[in-house]
C-alpha distance (Angstrom), angle and dihedral (degrees) to the residues before:
residue distance angle dihedral
M1 . . .
P2 3.80 . .
R3 3.76 131.1 .
F4 3.81 106.6 -114.1
T5 3.79 120.0 -115.4
D6 3.80 128.0 170.1
R7 3.80 89.6 -108.1
F8 3.82 92.8 50.1
V9 3.83 94.0 48.8
A10 3.82 91.8 47.2
S11 3.83 90.5 51.0
L12 3.82 96.0 55.4
K13 3.79 111.8 110.5
A14 3.79 135.5 172.5
E15 3.77 125.3 -162.9
G16 3.80 128.6 -140.9
A17 3.80 112.8 -34.0
E18 3.79 92.5 -14.5
R19 3.82 116.7 129.1
F20 3.79 126.8 -179.9
E21 3.77 140.6 166.9
V22 3.81 128.1 -141.2
K23 3.82 123.7 -163.9
D24 3.79 122.8 -144.7
D25 3.82 116.4 -123.8
A26 3.80 93.4 -156.3
C27 3.82 101.1 50.7
K28 3.80 118.6 50.5
G29 3.81 111.4 -123.8
L30 3.81 97.4 2.8
A31 3.80 116.7 130.7
I32 3.78 138.0 156.9
R33 3.81 125.0 -138.7
V34 3.79 113.9 -149.9
T35 3.81 128.8 -160.7
A36 3.79 130.7 162.0
S37 3.81 90.8 -94.2
R38 3.84 104.6 36.0
K39 3.79 151.2 11.3
T40 3.79 117.9 -139.9
F41 3.80 127.6 -170.2
C42 3.80 115.1 -140.4
F43 3.80 140.4 175.7
R44 3.81 115.5 -129.0
F45 3.78 123.1 -159.8
K46 3.79 141.7 152.1
R47 3.79 120.6 -115.2
H48 3.82 119.3 -179.2
G49 3.82 89.8 -13.3
K50 3.81 93.4 -54.6
M51 3.82 123.4 112.6
Q52 3.80 112.1 -123.9
R53 3.78 133.2 -175.9
I54 3.80 132.7 -153.5
T55 3.80 119.3 -163.2
L56 3.80 110.0 -129.0
G57 3.80 101.6 -179.1
E58 3.76 147.2 -59.0
Y59 3.81 122.2 -83.0
P60 3.06 127.2 -96.3
L61 3.84 92.8 19.1
M62 3.81 85.3 59.2
T63 3.79 111.5 45.1
L64 3.77 124.0 -141.5
A65 3.83 89.7 -109.2
Q66 3.82 90.8 53.8
A67 3.81 91.1 47.3
V68 3.81 91.2 52.3
I69 3.82 90.9 51.3
A70 3.81 91.6 47.8
A71 3.84 92.8 47.8
N72 3.81 91.8 48.0
R73 3.81 89.9 52.0
R74 3.83 91.3 50.6
Y75 3.82 90.2 47.7
A76 3.83 91.2 50.9
D77 3.83 90.6 47.8
L78 3.80 90.7 51.4
H79 3.79 93.7 50.8
E80 3.81 93.3 45.3
G81 3.80 90.1 56.3
R82 3.80 97.4 -102.3
T83 3.78 123.7 127.3
P84 3.81 107.4 -107.1
H85 3.83 90.4 -139.9
S86 3.77 99.4 61.6
G87 3.79 108.0 -0.9
G88 3.83 90.2 -114.1
P89 3.81 125.1 139.7
T90 3.79 119.9 -80.3
R91 3.81 104.0 -178.1
G92 3.77 105.6 58.1
R93 3.79 95.7 -81.2
R94 3.77 116.1 164.5
S95 3.75 128.7 -140.8
L96 3.79 115.4 -108.3
G97 3.79 91.0 -143.5
G98 3.80 119.6 120.1
G99 3.72 122.8 -105.3
């Protein structure tokens, strides 16, 4: 697995119906999915033993630096007990709001 750089991400190419995914060694959970027509950054994680993926954004509209920040936020959410999708509780936490 490579460490992502701007040059590396820009050089990724798929042909025809080919689709592949490359994981970044430097940023936990960050990957990029590559097809002939687009490159999409995503965050990969396991929840209840099942691999899940969250789309972060499409390259080059989302830069590598922005993708790293987004993946780090999702990773922090996951390890603080929040669902990376929405930031909501995952372990039976209750809202402190009145009711």
